[in-house]
N, C-alpha and C positions, 0 to 999 in steps of 0.2 A: 606376544602380548607383553606390554611393559609392566613390570612390577615396581610400584612406588613404595619406598620404605623410609620411615622416619627414624633417626637416631636420637633418642630423647631420654632425659632424666631431669627433673626439676632441680636437682642438686648439681652445682657446678664442680669442675675439677675431677670429673670421673672418666675423662677420655672420650667424650663424644666426638670432638673434632678429629682427634687422632684416629678413632675408629672409622669415621666416615671416610677420611682420606685413604687410609691403608686398606680397608675393605674394598673400596672402589678401585684402588690401584691393583690390588690382587686380582679382582675380577677382570680388569682390563687385560691383564697378562694372560688370562685364560681365554681371551678372544671375545669376551662379553663387551657390548657397547654400553657405556655408562655415562649418565649425567649426574653430576654433583650439584646440589643447590645449597649455597651458603645462606641459611635462614636464621642466623644468629646476629643480632645487632652489633656484636663485637667484631664481626667480620673476620674471625680468627682463621677460618679455612682459606679465605682469599689471601690473607696476609701470609699464611703458611706456604702458599703456592706463588707468592710474589706478584699477585694481581691487585692493582689498585682499582677497586670497584667504583671509586668516585669519578673516574675518567671514562667510563664506558657504561652502556646500558646495563642495569643490574636488576636484581630481584625486586628491589624497592620501586624502581621506575616502571618495571613491568606490572607490578600490582597497581600502581597509580594509573597506568594506562587502562587496566581492566576496570578499576573503579570509575573512571571517566568514560568508559565504553568506547575506547579508542583502539585502533590496531596496535599490536605490539611492535615497538620499534625494532629495527634490524640491528645486528651486531652484538646481540646479548650472549651468544655462545662463544666461550673461550676454550680453545683446544689445548689440552694439557699433554696428552700423548695420542698415539694412533687411535685408541679406543676409549679415551676418557675426555669428557668435556666438563665445563664448569659454567654455572650462572653465578656471578660474583655477588657478594654481599656488600653492605655499606652501613656506616654508623647511622645514616639517616633512617634506617629501617625502624629504629626505636620510635621515631616520630610517626611513622606509618601505623604502628600499633595503636597509638593514641587516636589517630584519625579514623580508624576503623569503627570506632564506637558508634558513629552516626551513619554508617554505610549499610544500605539494604543488603541482606544476605551476606553479612560481613564474614561469616565463618567459611564461606565458599570461594573467596577471592583467589587464594593460591590454587585451589583445585581447578578453577576456570583457566588460570594461566597455564598450569601444567597440561590441561586438556589441549590447549592450542599448541603447546610445544610437542606433545605426543603426536598430534596430527601432522606436524611438519617434519619431525625427525623420528628415526626408527631406533629407539633405545631399548636394550634388554632390561636395564634397571635404572631407576631414578632414585638417588639417595639424598635425603634431606638432613642437613646438620641443623638441629633445632637449638633454640635459646634455652638457657637453664631456668625455665619458669613454666608455669601453667597458664600463661596469659593468652591473649588473642592470637598472637603469632603461632604459638604451639598448637592452639585449637585449629587454626588454619592448616597447619602441617598434618595434624592427625586426621582432619576431615579429608585431606587430599591423598592420604596414604592407604595402601593395601595392608601394610604390616608395620610393626614397631620392633626395634631392637633397643633394649635398655642396658646401657653399660653401667656397671656398678664396681666399686672398689672393695677389696677385702678388709674393710675397716669397720668401725662401729656403724651399723646400718639400722636405724630404728625401723621396726616393722611398720610403724604408723606412716612414715614418709612414703614407703614403697606402696603400701595399701592405698594411700591417697592418689598416687599416680595411676595405679591400676583402676581404681574407681573412676577416675577422670576419663581414662581411655574407654571404659565400659559405658560411661554416660554418653560419650561421643558416638560409640557404636550404636547405642539405642536411639539417639536423637538425630544424628547427622550423617553417619557413615556405617551402614550395616555390614560392610565388607571388611572392615579393619580387624586384624588379629594381632596377637602378641607373639612374635617369633621366639622370644626368650630373653634371658638375662645373660649378658656377657661380662665375665669377671676380668677387670683390667688392673694394671699396675700391681701385679701380684709378686711378692717376694717369697719364693718357694722355700727359702731357708728360715723364714720366721715362723715360729709356732703361732704367732698372732694371726698371720694370714690364714693358716689352716683352721684356727679356731673360728675366725670370722666367716669362712666358707661354710662351716658347720652351722653357724648362726644364720647365714643366708638361707641354707636349706630349711632351717626351722621356720624362717619367715615365709618361705613358699608353702610350708605346711599350714601356717596360720592363714595365708591367703586362700588356700584350698578349703579350710574349715569355715572361714568367715564369708567368703565370696563364692565359693564353689567353683573355683577356676584353677586348673593345673598350669603352673608357670614353669617352663623348661629353663634349666640352667645349662648353657652350652658346655660341652665337654672341653672345648678349646678355652684356654685361659691365657690372657695376655700378660707376660711378665713385665716388671719394671726395668727400665734401662736408660742410661744417660744418652744412648744413641738416638732415642726418640726426640729429645730436645735438640740434639745436634742436627738431626735431619731437618727439623723445622727451621733452624737458623740458616741452613743451606737451601731452604725453600724447596724441599723434596719430601716425598714419603720416605719412611724409614726403609721400605722395601727397595726403593731405588737407591737410597743412600748407602745401605749396607745389606745386601740381599741375604747374607748368611747369618745375620744377627738373629738372636732368639726371638725378638719381637717380630721381625720380618717373617720368620718361619711360622710363628704362632698366628699371625694375621692371615697368612696363606692357608694354613690349616683351617682357620675359622671360615674363610671364604668357601672352602670345600664343604665344610660341615653345613654351612648356611644354605647353599644352593642345592644341596643333596638331602636336606632334612625331610 
């Protein structure tokens, strides 16, 4: 059975795309069959893999086909490695978000697309790289997903922002997708040598305590923590995951540990 997971946070710059790419790559090395969906209008994931979504069928064109009740066009699967595929993103996806306003069952469009993909291909995991917002695209991603991973950085993190995201997910669970669950918070871009990072992790733990008190929900913080490294940016410039670019790098090892923790949770 295919598990669909959204990587999301309404705050930008927290490592969503890096996490989607490297978690997927780590899982593919373990023999899991993975589909990545670039669902961010910035198309950062596609760019990171050297794929021009404008030149091929992409997630935006697939959604338009679904809206117009047409068959999905062929050629939308891009093979990255033996076990890893991609459905590319495009800057035009931002326009699709606006056009969804007048579409019947607009929250379900991505779910319907993914359903057709799952019927055609046998993936173990489908991982969606979401946009940094709580707009209609993210609602579509959450409606289509079985679970959510929330990347967070060890910096000042207002409890209010995280509580807003959690409440949005719970609202979607109540109204649109009763199967969705929150797998946990993944700390990214951590500098273990800075006391600030350690203090902010304590602050994050206090935030999860607040969520438990106000919402009655226990949110897991993954034991795996992703350190900050210049190699991550270098890998993107080489159009590779950091695991492929430098397998022994601390970020590479951390994402592989996280992959183990996530699938064995």
